[in-house]
C-alpha positions as CSV (number, residue, x, y, z in Angstrom):
1,X,-11.4,-47.8,18.1
2,X,-10.2,-46.8,21.7
3,X,-10.8,-42.9,22.8
4,X,-6.8,-42.5,22.4
5,X,-6.6,-43.5,18.9
6,X,-9.7,-41.5,18.0
7,X,-8.1,-38.7,19.8
8,X,-4.9,-38.9,18.0
9,X,-6.5,-39.1,14.6
10,X,-8.5,-36.1,15.5
11,X,-5.7,-33.9,16.3
12,X,-3.7,-35.4,13.2
13,X,-6.5,-34.3,11.1
14,X,-6.9,-30.8,12.8
15,X,-3.1,-30.3,12.6
16,X,-3.2,-31.0,8.9
17,X,-6.2,-28.6,8.3
18,X,-4.5,-26.0,10.4
19,X,-1.4,-26.2,8.7
20,X,-3.1,-26.0,5.2
21,X,-5.1,-23.2,6.3
22,X,-1.8,-21.1,7.6
23,X,-0.2,-21.9,4.0
24,X,-3.3,-20.5,2.4
25,X,-3.3,-17.5,4.5
26,X,0.2,-16.6,4.0
27,X,0.1,-17.2,0.2
28,X,-2.8,-14.7,0.2
29,X,-0.6,-12.0,2.0
30,X,1.6,-11.9,-0.9
31,X,1.8,-8.4,-2.3
32,X,0.6,-8.3,-5.8
33,X,-1.2,-6.4,-8.4
34,X,-4.7,-7.2,-6.6
35,X,-3.4,-6.0,-3.3
36,X,-5.3,-2.8,-2.0
37,X,-3.8,0.5,-1.0
38,X,-5.1,1.8,2.0
39,X,-4.5,5.3,3.9
40,X,-1.5,3.5,6.0
41,X,0.0,0.9,3.6
42,X,-0.7,-1.7,0.9
43,X,-1.6,-5.4,1.3
44,X,-0.1,-6.8,4.5
45,X,2.8,-4.0,4.4
46,X,2.0,-1.0,6.8
47,X,3.6,2.2,7.3
48,X,6.1,2.4,10.3
49,X,7.7,-1.2,9.3
50,X,11.2,-1.8,8.7
51,X,12.3,-2.9,5.3
52,X,13.0,-6.6,6.5
53,X,9.4,-6.5,8.3
54,X,8.0,-5.1,5.1
55,X,9.7,-7.6,2.9
56,X,8.3,-10.6,4.9
57,X,4.8,-9.0,5.4
58,X,4.9,-8.6,1.4
59,X,6.1,-12.4,0.7
60,X,8.6,-10.7,-2.1
61,X,12.0,-9.4,-2.0
62,X,12.0,-5.7,-1.8
63,X,15.1,-4.2,-3.5
64,X,16.8,-0.4,-3.9
65,X,19.0,2.2,-3.1
66,X,21.2,1.6,-0.2
67,X,20.0,2.8,2.9
68,X,21.0,6.2,4.3
69,X,20.1,8.3,6.9
70,X,17.8,10.3,5.5
71,X,15.5,8.9,2.6
72,X,15.5,6.3,0.1
73,X,13.1,3.9,-2.0
74,X,12.7,0.1,-2.2
75,X,10.5,-1.8,-4.3
76,X,9.4,-5.3,-5.4
77,X,12.0,-7.3,-7.3
78,X,9.7,-8.5,-9.8
79,X,6.2,-7.9,-9.5
80,X,4.1,-5.9,-9.0
81,X,5.7,-3.3,-11.1
82,X,5.6,0.6,-10.6
83,X,5.1,0.4,-6.9
84,X,7.6,1.5,-4.5
85,X,8.1,2.4,-0.9
86,X,9.6,5.5,0.8
87,X,12.0,4.7,3.6
88,X,12.6,7.5,6.2
89,X,14.2,6.9,9.6
90,X,14.8,3.1,8.6
91,X,10.8,2.6,8.4
92,X,8.3,2.6,5.5
93,X,6.7,6.0,5.5
94,X,4.7,5.9,1.9
95,X,3.5,4.0,-0.6
96,X,3.8,5.4,-4.6
97,X,1.7,3.7,-7.2
98,X,2.8,5.0,-10.7
99,X,2.0,3.7,-14.4
100,X,0.0,0.9,-12.7
101,X,-3.7,0.4,-13.5
102,X,-4.4,-2.7,-11.6
103,X,-3.6,-1.5,-8.1
104,X,-6.3,0.1,-6.7
105,X,-7.4,1.7,-3.0
106,X,-9.9,-0.1,-1.0
107,X,-12.7,2.1,-2.7
108,X,-11.3,1.1,-6.1
109,X,-9.5,4.4,-7.1
110,X,-6.8,3.8,-9.6
111,X,-4.5,5.3,-12.1
112,X,-6.8,6.4,-15.1
113,X,-9.6,7.3,-13.3
114,X,-11.3,10.9,-13.7
115,X,-11.2,13.5,-11.0
116,X,-15.1,13.5,-10.8
117,X,-14.8,9.7,-9.9
118,X,-12.0,10.5,-6.9
119,X,-14.4,13.2,-5.6
120,X,-17.5,10.7,-5.9
121,X,-15.7,8.0,-4.3
122,X,-14.3,10.2,-1.4
123,X,-17.2,12.8,-1.0
124,X,-16.3,15.7,1.3
125,X,-12.9,14.3,1.9
126,X,-10.9,15.5,-1.2
127,X,-8.9,18.8,-1.1
128,X,-8.0,20.0,-4.5
129,X,-4.8,22.0,-5.1
130,X,-2.7,23.1,-8.2
131,X,-0.1,20.5,-9.4
132,X,3.4,22.1,-8.9
133,X,5.0,20.9,-12.3
134,X,1.7,19.8,-14.6
135,X,-0.1,22.8,-16.1
136,X,-3.6,22.4,-15.3
137,X,-2.8,19.4,-13.2
138,X,-4.0,18.8,-9.5
139,X,-3.2,17.1,-6.3
140,X,-6.4,15.5,-4.7
141,X,-5.7,14.8,-1.4
142,X,-7.9,12.7,0.7
143,X,-8.3,13.8,4.2
144,X,-9.7,11.2,6.6
145,X,-12.3,11.8,9.0
146,X,-11.2,9.4,11.8
147,X,-9.2,10.9,14.3
148,X,-7.1,7.9,14.5
149,X,-6.0,8.3,11.0
150,X,-5.3,12.1,11.1
151,X,-1.6,11.8,10.3
152,X,-2.1,9.9,7.0
153,X,-3.3,10.8,3.4
154,X,-3.7,9.5,0.1
155,X,-2.8,11.9,-2.6
156,X,-3.8,11.6,-6.1
157,X,-1.9,13.3,-8.9
158,X,-3.8,14.4,-11.9
159,X,-3.2,16.1,-15.5
160,X,-6.1,18.3,-14.9
161,X,-8.4,15.2,-16.1
162,X,-7.1,11.7,-15.2
163,X,-5.3,10.6,-12.2
164,X,-1.5,9.6,-13.4
165,X,-0.1,8.4,-10.2
166,X,-1.1,8.2,-6.3
167,X,0.6,7.7,-3.1
168,X,-0.4,6.8,0.4
169,X,1.4,7.4,3.7
170,X,2.2,9.3,6.8
171,X,2.8,13.0,7.0
172,X,5.0,15.0,6.1
173,X,6.2,12.4,3.8
174,X,3.1,11.4,1.9
175,X,3.1,15.2,0.6
176,X,6.5,15.6,-0.5
177,X,6.1,16.5,-4.1
178,X,9.6,15.5,-5.2
179,X,9.8,12.3,-3.3
180,X,13.3,11.8,-1.7
181,X,14.8,14.5,-3.8
């Protein structure tokens, strides 16, 4: 084989491997019940994205209320269930997880965990406040130590014993008790 044919064969093989790698990376980026919630997003969806950007990053269609100037929610059209995104000023500002025991935070916290488990996963970083509507319930708010993350929180709502739902996002939206209401 002459060097041109060797090079073209090598280039073809590398291009094939690269395109397979890219499709694998794209497939892994799709938002699923295994996606991890973090302080400023979930999976590839980040706080600050527009809905079209978030839809592309999620790899799934996000549907919801018609946009208005103030606040509305979008959610995955099919799966994962009980996951929604608050949109304010045209951008994703928070992620809400309700009644979904599969989605976890990066540290593994999820719906159904005890208050003690949440505190042990985030030692010295949980602020406990009384729940506004649930007798004996609490808000367990994760406050990051990193200065770059100071405008973000993760809020776990409990019935006094177990996590019933949780959310992450930017201030002040992540602390809105009634969502967009």
